[in-house]
C-alpha positions in Angstrom: 8.6 -13.3 39.0 9.9 -13.5 35.4 10.3 -10.2 33.5 7.9 -9.6 30.7 9.5 -10.2 27.3 10.4 -7.0 25.4 7.7 -6.3 22.9 8.2 -7.0 19.2 5.8 -5.8 16.5 5.2 -7.4 13.2 2.0 -5.3 13.0 2.9 -1.9 11.6 3.7 -1.4 7.9 6.2 1.4 8.2 10.0 1.7 8.0 11.9 1.9 11.3 13.6 5.2 12.2 17.1 3.8 11.6 16.5 3.6 7.8 14.9 7.0 7.4 17.1 9.7 5.9 16.6 12.2 8.8 19.6 14.4 7.8 18.3 14.5 4.2 14.9 15.5 5.4 16.3 18.3 7.6 18.3 19.6 4.7 15.3 19.4 2.4 13.2 21.3 4.9 15.8 24.0 5.2 15.9 24.4 1.4 12.1 24.4 1.1 11.6 27.1 3.7 14.5 29.2 2.5 13.8 29.0 -1.2 9.9 29.2 -1.1 8.6 30.4 2.3 5.5 31.9 0.7 4.6 28.6 -1.0 5.5 26.4 2.0 3.6 28.4 4.6 0.5 29.5 2.7 -2.8 27.6 2.3 -2.3 26.7 -1.4 -5.0 25.0 -3.3 -6.6 21.6 -3.3 -4.4 20.3 -6.2 -1.3 20.4 -3.9 2.1 22.1 -3.9 2.5 23.1 -7.5 6.3 22.3 -8.0 5.7 18.8 -6.5 2.7 18.3 -8.7 4.8 19.2 -11.7 7.5 16.7 -10.7 5.0 13.9 -10.4 3.4 14.8 -13.7 6.7 14.6 -15.4 7.6 11.3 -13.8 4.3 9.8 -15.1 4.4 11.4 -18.5 1.1 13.3 -18.0 -0.2 16.9 -17.9 -0.1 18.6 -14.6 -3.9 18.9 -14.5 -4.0 15.1 -14.4 -2.3 15.1 -10.9 -3.7 15.9 -7.5 -1.4 15.7 -4.4 -3.0 14.7 -1.1 -2.4 14.1 2.6 -1.2 10.6 2.2 -2.5 8.0 -0.4 -5.4 7.0 1.9 -6.8 10.5 1.4 -6.4 10.0 -2.3 -8.3 6.7 -2.0 -11.1 8.3 0.0 -11.5 11.1 -2.5 -11.6 8.7 -5.4 -14.1 6.4 -3.8 -16.4 9.3 -2.8 -16.2 10.5 -6.4 -16.8 7.2 -8.2 -18.7 4.9 -5.8 -22.2 5.2 -4.6 -24.5 3.1 -2.4 -25.2 -0.2 -4.2 -22.4 0.2 -6.8 -20.5 -3.1 -7.4 -16.8 -2.9 -6.7 -14.3 -5.7 -7.3 -11.7 -6.1 -4.5 -8.9 -8.6 -4.0 -9.1 -11.4 -1.4 -7.4 -10.5 0.9 -7.4 -6.8 0.6 -6.3 -3.8 2.7 -8.6 -3.6 5.7 -9.1 0.2 5.6 -9.9 0.1 1.9 -12.6 -2.5 2.6 -13.9 -0.4 5.5 -14.0 2.8 3.3 -15.9 1.1 0.5 -18.4 -0.5 3.0 -19.1 2.9 4.6 -20.1 4.1 1.1 -22.6 1.2 0.8 -20.6 -0.5 -2.0 -21.5 -4.0 -3.1 -18.1 -5.8 -2.7 -17.1 -8.8 -4.8 -13.8 -10.4 -3.6 -11.6 -12.2 -6.1 -8.8 -14.5 -4.9 -5.3 -13.2 -5.2 -2.6 -15.7 -6.4 1.2 -15.5 -6.0 1.3 -13.6 -9.3 -1.6 -11.3 -8.4 -5.4 -11.3 -8.6 -7.0 -14.1 -10.6 -8.0 -12.7 -14.0 -10.3 -15.7 -14.4 -11.9 -14.8 -11.1 -12.5 -11.2 -12.3 -13.9 -12.5 -15.5 -16.3 -14.8 -13.6 -17.7 -11.9 -11.6 -18.3 -10.0 -14.8 -19.9 -13.0 -16.6 -22.2 -13.5 -13.6 -24.0 -10.3 -14.5 -22.2 -8.0 -12.2 -21.4 -4.6 -13.7 -18.7 -3.1 -11.5 -18.0 0.6 -11.3 -14.5 0.0 -10.0 -11.9 -2.7 -9.4 -9.5 -1.9 -6.6 -6.1 -3.5 -7.2 -2.7 -3.2 -5.3 -0.3 -4.4 -8.0 3.1 -4.3 -6.2 4.0 -6.0 -2.9 0.4 -6.2 -1.9 -0.9 -5.2 1.5 -1.5 -7.7 3.2 -0.4 -10.5 0.8 3.0 -9.2 -0.3 2.4 -10.6 -3.8 2.9 -8.7 -7.1 0.7 -8.7 -10.2 2.5 -10.2 -13.2 3.1 -8.2 -16.4 0.8 -10.5 -18.4 -2.1 -10.2 -15.9 -1.7 -6.4 -15.9 -2.2 -6.3 -19.7 -5.2 -8.7 -19.5 -6.9 -6.6 -16.8 -6.5 -3.4 -18.7 -8.0 -5.0 -21.8 -10.8 -6.4 -19.7 -11.6 -3.0 -18.2 -11.6 -1.4 -21.6 -13.9 -4.2 -23.0 -16.4 -4.3 -20.1 -16.4 -0.6 -19.2 -15.2 -0.4 -15.7 -12.4 1.6 -14.0 -9.3 0.0 -12.5 -7.9 1.8 -9.4 -4.2 1.0 -9.4 -3.3 1.6 -5.7 0.5 1.5 -5.8 2.2 2.9 -2.7 4.9 0.3 -2.6 6.1 0.5 -6.2 9.6 1.9 -5.4 10.4 -0.8 -2.8 11.3 -3.7 -5.1 14.5 -5.4 -4.0 14.3 -8.5 -6.2 13.5 -8.9 -9.9 12.7 -6.3 -12.6 10.3 -3.4 -12.3 7.0 -4.0 -14.2 5.1 -1.5 -16.3 2.1 0.0 -14.5 -1.4 -0.6 -15.7 -1.8 3.2 -16.0 0.9 3.3 -18.6 -1.0 0.8 -20.7 -4.4 2.3 -20.4 -6.4 4.8 -22.4 -8.4 6.3 -19.5 -9.5 2.9 -17.9 -7.0 3.2 -15.0 -6.6 5.7 -12.2 -3.3 5.6 -10.3 -2.3 6.4 -6.8 1.0 6.3 -4.9 2.6 7.7 -1.8 5.8 9.2 -0.4 4.9 8.0 3.1 6.5 4.6 2.2 9.7 6.0 0.7 10.5 9.3 2.4 9.0 8.8 5.9 5.5 7.8 7.2 5.0 11.1 9.1 5.3 13.1 5.9 1.8 12.1 4.8 2.0 12.9 1.1 0.3 10.8 -1.6 -1.2 11.6 -5.0 -3.7 10.6 -7.7 -3.1 10.5 -11.4 -6.1 10.3 -13.8 -8.0 12.0 -16.5 -8.3 15.7 -16.4 -12.1 15.4 -15.9 -11.8 13.0 -12.9 -9.0 15.0 -11.3 -11.1 18.1 -11.6 -14.0 16.5 -9.8 -11.7 15.2 -7.0 -10.1 18.7 -6.7 -13.5 20.2 -6.1 -14.2 17.6 -3.4 -10.8 18.3 -1.9 -11.5 22.0 -1.8 -14.7 21.5 0.1 -13.0 19.0 2.5 -9.8 20.9 3.5 -9.2 23.9 1.2 -5.7 22.5 0.6 -3.4 19.7 1.9 -0.3 20.4 3.9 1.9 22.7 1.9 4.7 22.4 4.5 4.9 18.6 4.0 4.7 18.8 0.2 7.3 21.5 -0.1 9.7 19.4 2.0 9.0 16.3 -0.2 9.6 18.5 -3.3 13.0 19.6 -2.1 13.8 16.1 -1.1 13.0 14.5 -4.4 14.6 17.3 -6.5 17.8 17.4 -4.4 19.1 13.9 -5.0 18.1 12.4 -1.6 15.2 10.4 -2.9 17.0 7.8 -4.8 19.7 7.4 -2.1 16.9 7.0 0.5 15.1 4.4 -1.5 18.3 2.3 -1.9 18.9 2.4 1.9 15.3 1.3 2.6 15.4 -1.5 0.0 18.7 -2.9 1.2 17.3 -3.1 4.8 14.0 -4.6 3.7 15.7 -7.2 1.6 17.8 -8.4 4.6 14.8 -8.4 6.9 12.6 -10.3 4.5 15.4 -12.9 4.0 15.8 -13.4 7.8 12.1 -13.7 8.2 11.6 -16.2 5.4 14.6 -18.4 6.6 13.3 -18.3 10.2 9.8 -19.3 9.2 11.0 -22.2 7.1 13.2 -23.4 10.0 10.6 -23.0 12.8 7.2 -23.3 11.1 7.7 -25.6 8.1 4.0 -26.3 7.9 3.1 -22.7 7.2 2.8 -21.5 3.6 4.0 -18.2 2.3 5.6 -16.6 -0.8 9.0 -14.9 -0.5 8.6 -11.1 -1.0 10.1 -9.4 -3.9 9.7 -6.0 -2.3 7.5 -4.0 0.1 6.8 -4.5 3.8 4.6 -7.6 4.1 4.4 -11.4 4.2 1.1 -13.3 4.3 1.1 -16.6 6.3 -1.3 -19.4 5.5 -1.6 -21.9 8.4 -3.1 -25.4 8.0 -6.9 -25.4 7.6 -8.6 -25.4 11.0 -6.0 -23.1 12.6 -7.8 -20.4 14.6 -5.9 -17.3 13.7 -7.8 -15.2 16.2 -6.7 -17.5 19.0 -3.1 -17.4 17.6 -3.2 -13.6 17.6 -4.0 -13.8 21.4 -1.3 -16.4 22.0 1.2 -14.1 20.3 0.1 -11.1 22.3 0.7 -13.1 25.5 4.3 -13.5 24.4 4.8 -9.8 23.6 4.5 -10.3 19.9 2.2 -8.1 17.8 0.8 -9.5 14.6 -2.3 -8.7 12.5 -5.2 -11.2 12.1 -5.7 -12.3 8.5 -9.4 -12.2 9.1 -9.2 -8.4 9.2 -8.4 -8.4 5.5 -11.2 -10.8 4.4 -14.9 -10.6 3.8 -15.6 -14.2 4.7 -15.0 -16.2 7.9 -11.5 -17.7 7.0 -9.2 -17.4 10.0 -6.1 -19.4 9.2 -4.0 -16.4 8.1 -1.7 -13.8 9.6 0.0 -10.7 8.2 3.5 -10.0 9.2 5.2 -6.7 8.5 9.0 -6.9 8.6 9.7 -3.2 7.8 9.9 -1.8 11.3 11.9 -4.5 13.1 15.6 -5.3 13.2 16.9 -8.7 12.1 17.5 -9.8 15.7 13.9 -8.8 16.6 12.7 -10.8 13.6 14.5 -14.0 14.7 13.2 -13.7 18.2 9.7 -12.8 16.9 9.6 -16.0 14.7 10.6 -18.1 17.8 7.7 -16.5 19.7 5.3 -17.1 16.8 6.3 -20.7 16.7 5.8 -21.1 20.4 2.4 -19.4 20.2 1.3 -21.8 17.3 2.5 -24.9 19.2 0.6 -23.7 22.3 -2.7 -24.1 20.4 
């Protein structure tokens, strides 16, 4: 009986252990606990660990009371949605969009309007068409850099247009930006938050740059909005994890952060290159855009391909992928999301071979 193939996962959007700065984190934890045991081990308040809050505020050029530090950026998302979105409220989302975001908004009873995402980001004409149809959105949720699941980035020109549109039509843009530091090709683009006058709320995360298990994210917005979210956070959990946040504070202030990011980016660039080259060689009929950063690559198979059946065929070969249909509100099924962040280059090459075999088997 033939041995089962060793499992390979393109499913999880997280860096592999070999590119995490374990020693830097151990050193940061030691400094945090030695220098500020009272702050690290006490409850704290809902706004987060104050020295880290101060570092984030300085980095974004805002007052400290415009920042709230949370247990991961998904918690920041949930707090913001609960504060701004009620049942029946219209919300613009990208097509495709992060599945957990869609689930969170649906659970609140939001009226979701999906706008196609293009290789240079969400279609501004598509957003304008939703607005012109009579829809008055409360919020537009946008992932501007290295989109999950699409991998695309929003162009500088589109960012400017969208902020102007939000200002003109009176809706809020939620700039959900956990992958911003992970650019390995091209120039960093200005955030929409930097260009706004209150129309944009910004979120990011250290879980993608420090390590997934640290679970530290944050929101940046108006003083009034952050105050409302802080009140919700207080009633939810009193305070987030001071231990995690004090370690992140020591990590980012001690010089390890930039070094860690460069290590992660170099590994991601090589993994993305091997994945793209393998796909072009073994699946030339599949469409995708080469990533400029981040963790993900979005595959579009020929119309009529059953992505759900392809998912099963991959699983039979020990290959984990994510169905594209998980990220869509309609019934399109000819897509897959591949995450290259947690696999070695040799695993990527073997994974592409298995994916091609699974596709041919259909």
